[in-house]
N, C-alpha and C positions, 0 to 999 in steps of 0.2 A: 504494499500500500505506500501511496505517497508520504512522503516524511513529514510535509507540511501540514497534515490533517490536525484540526483542532481536538483537544482531548479533555474530557470533562474529569472532574476531581475523583471519579470512581474507576478512572483507567486501570490503575495499577490493580484494583481488587478484581476487575474483570479478568485480567491476565492471570492472575494467581488462580482463579477458578478455571482456567483453560478454555475461555470462550472463545468463540471463532467471531474475529471482529472483520468488519468492513466499512467501506467508505460511505456514510449516509449524509447527506447534504454537507459535505465538507467536515463532517466529524467522525473520528473512529469510533464504532459502537458495536455492542455485541449483538450478533444476529441470533445465537443461541448457544447455550452450554452444552457439556457433555450428557447432560439428562435428555436432551432433545425437545424438539417444539411440542411434541404430543405430550410429553410429561409436564412441560412448563405450562401449556394450555390447560391439562386437567388441574393442575395445582390451583389455578385463578379460578376455575368454575366450582372446585370442591373444597379448597381450603384458602391458601393465600399465597400470591406471588409478589415478588418486587421487580420493579423496572427502575433503569436509571434514565430520567427523562431531561437530564440536565442539559443536552443539545438544545432543548426547546428554548426559545427566546424569552427573557424576563426583562420586561421595561418598566419602570416607574414613570408615571405622570403627576407631578407635584406642582402645586401654586393656586393661587385665588381662581384661576380658570381651567383647572384641571378637568372638573366634569364638563364643563362647555365644550372642551377640546375633544373628549371622549364622545360627546353627542354629536358633534360635526363629523367626525370619523366613522362612527359605528352605526349599522343599521338598527341595532336594539335599543328602545329607550331605557337608557341606564340610571335616568333620574330616579327609576322605581325600585333600584335596590339601596339597600341602606348599608351602612358600615357593618361588615362581618358577612356581607353577601357578596354573590357572584353570578355573572351571566354569560352565557356562550352568545356570540355575537358575529357578524360579518363586517369585513371592510369590503366596500364596492367601488369600482371605477365610476365615472360619470355616465357610462352607458349601461351600468348594473352588473357588469361582469365582477365575479368574486375576486378580489386581492388577496384576501386570507380569511380564514376562521380562526377566532381568537376567543379567550376568556378574558373578560375584565373582573377583576376583584376590587370591590370599595373598601379602602382601608382607612377612610376618614374622611371628613369634610374637604380637604384639599389633596386628596394622594389616592391614586388608583393604581393598580399593578396589571400589567397585560401579559399575556403569555401567548407569544407567536409561534407559528410553525418555524422549525430550523432553517429551512429553506428562504424564508420570508423575512426573516428578523431585521436585516438592514433595510431591505424595502419598505417595510412596515413602519421602521422608525422613521424614514424619510417621509412616508405618507403622513404622519402625524406632525412632523416637523414642518412640512409643507402647508397644511391647513392651519397650523397654530400662527405661523408668520403671514399667510394670507388673511386671517381673520384678525391678527393683531393681539392674540390672547396671552395671557401671562401664565406660562405653564413651561416648566423644565422638565426635559426627557433624560432618564438616566438608564442607560443599558447595564444591568446588573446580572447578565449571563454568565460572564467570566468569573465572577466572584462567588456565586453561589452554586448550589446543586438542588436538583429537583429530584426526589424519589417518589414514584409511586408504589402504594401498598393496596393490592386489589384482591378481592375475594370475600366469600362469605365470613372467613375467620378474621378479616383485615382488623376491625376494632378490636377484637379479644387480644391479638398479637400487639397491636399499637399502643393499647392503654396503659400496660405497665412502665412502658418507655415514655408516655406523656405527662406532663404535668397539669393538663387540662382534662375536664370530662369530656369524652367523646361522644356518649350518647345522646345529648341534647343538640349535638350538630345535624341539621337537615341536609337536604342534598344541595349542593353549590352554596354552602355556609362556609366560612372560615374563621379561624380564630388565632389569635398570637399565645405562644406558650413556650414550652421548651420539649424537645425530644432527646433523651439520653444526656440531659443537661444543657444542651445547645439551643439557643433562641432560634424559635421556627415559626414558619406561617404553616398552619394545617387546614387544610380544606379538603371538604367531603365532595371531591371531584374524581373523575377516572374517563378512561377510554375503553372498558372493556364489557360494559353492560352490568358489572358485578358492583356491589357495595363497594367502597374503599375510599382511600385518602391519598392526597399529593401532599409532600412535605418540602418546603424549601427551607435550606439551611446556609449558612455560610460554607465556602467551599472546604475548609479545612476540617469542619466537623462531619463532612460526608462519610467517610470510611467508618467512623465509629457508629453512626446511625445504621448504615447499611449492615456492617458486621453484626450488630444487635438484633436486627430484623431477620438477618439470614440464619439465625439460630433455629428459627421456627418456619421460615417462609422459603419458598423456593425462587430463586433468581431467574429472571425471565428475560429474553432478548427480543429483538425486532420481529423477529418470526412469529412468535406467539402472540405480540401485540397485533399484529396483523390479521392472525387468524380469529383471535378474539373480537377485534373491532369489526371484522366483515360479518361474523355471527351477529353482532349486535346492530349492524346495518348503519354503522357511522361512516361518514364522508370521510376520505382522507385527500388533503390537498396534493394536486397533482394527479390524480386519479379519478374522484368523482367531482371534483371541484377545481376550477382554476379560472383564469380572467376571460375565457370565453364562455363560462356557465354562469346562468342567471339564477338567482335563489329559488324561486318558483320551481324550476324544472328539476331541481336538486332536493325538492321536498322540503327546503329550508325558508319558506315564506313566513313560517311562525316566529322567526326572529327579524322580520322586518317591520319595523313600526312607522307605518305611513301617518300615524297620528302625529310624530314630530314635524315641526315646520320645515326643517332643514337637515339635510345631512348628505354626504357625496352619494350621488346615485339616486336620490329620492326621486326625482322627476321621471327618470328613465324607468324606475321600479314600478312607480304609480301607473305609466303607461303599460308596461309590459303585464301587469296584473289583470288589467282590463282586456287585453289583445288575445289572451288565451295562450296554451303552451303549444310548442312545435315537438317538443321531446319531453320523456319524463322518465326520472331513475325508477327503476325496479329492483326486486329482489327475483333470482330464478334459482329453482332447485333442479338441478341438472343430474342426467341419467349417468349411470357408470358408463365408462368408455374415454377416460381422460379428463384432467382437471382442465377447466376453461381458464384462460390466462387475459390479461389487460390486451385489449386491441382485437382479441376474437370476434368475429362478425355474428351477429345475431340475425336469426332468419324467422320470417313470417311466411309459411306455405313457399319454402325455397327461395324466397326474395329477400334479400338483404335489407335490414330496416334499423339497425344500429350496431353498437359495439360495447362489449364487455369492458368495464372500467377497473374491475378487481375480481379476480377468481381464485377460490381455494378449495380444499379438501375440509371440511368441517369436522373436527375430532368430536364435536359433542352430537352432531346429527349423523355422523358417520356416512356422510356423502358429499357429493360436490355441490358448490353454491357458487352463485355470481351476482355482482351488480351490474348493471348497464343501463343505457339509455335508449328507449324505443319511443315511437311515436303514440300518443295518447291512445289511437284505436288498439294498439297492441299491449296496453299497460295494464288491463284489468286483472286482477287475481283469478286464476284458475284457468287463464289462458295459455294454450299450449303453443310454444315456439320452438326453435332449435338453435343451437350455436355449434359454429363450424370449430370443431376442435382438430387440428392437425389435418385439416382435409376433409373431415367426415363430419356431416351433420349429426349432432347429438342432442336428444331430446330435452328440453327444458320447459318448466312449468312456473310461470309468473306467480309470486306468492306475496302475501301482505309482510311487511318488514315490522320488527326484526325477525330474523331466522330463528334466534334463540331469545325467548323473554328476557327483558331487563329485570335485574334484580338491586338495583341501585336504589340508593334511599331517596323519597319523594322530595322535591324543592319546595319551597315555601311559594306561595301564590304570588305572582308578580302583579 
């Protein structure tokens, strides 16, 4: 691998565990450990898995106009989340194309923390800075990615394993809530968020504290890599930037209209999104249960009565369902659950059925009402 790849504070820990490392968005990241993807996946569904998420961008927005800047950049109405709450949102271009999907944490009257996709960290920070300067808002941006670590603790046993290490009671935290406390004695932001469909937490600590926290969690939890993250999130029906969503994707076709708050008077892309909502969809993201005969991959052609109608964006073998699954875009006429389509898998049409997402029911803690 290139020697100039960025490394998380947990890189040495992954190497001691003999993880297979790959280049992911310019970061050296573990794709799997010797236990294998199937075992890591099962650990999250049945017990607890831990993930190094430190490659994700973490940028603080501080100042008297921090919320105003967030409102101008994000599709979601973040004025409705109070300190200690978080919200999933989108950043969009003027034409409504998705720049990134993000999580914004309200840390107080004048501070929000945003988590960006690793590949978009620099572009997203510039997006915020451009809007701040254009609108003349008083807010400072601080990229905290290199100085902190982010650890995911996911699965039905996550709370039981994390609680003895935490200084705060975790049971009162609802989904997309966060609190300040300590983990293994280190100051931490503890959030009930995740990307697996299971209950769990994401912990942000200073970089030097990361190995101690990881080691303590690894006493009872299974280290998991990018491979298991992908099978878990696909089963959960979650979009991945660069696959289900990108700058050519509009929120409504990606089933993300629920995070577009057209009641807000202004944000980047609002006018285009208002128009798109009334025009109707040209394509729609669907879930597909795929017959045996090969795992569909991103880029595979989706067929309706032998006619190409769309493309797979993500495909995998589902360890939970024990069968092949895929996400992809098709015209609305081909998107109804129960409809029979096919996927071209290595030149052979393979039967596929449109199903309601998610493939595997979510067991994450419910959110507070926004």
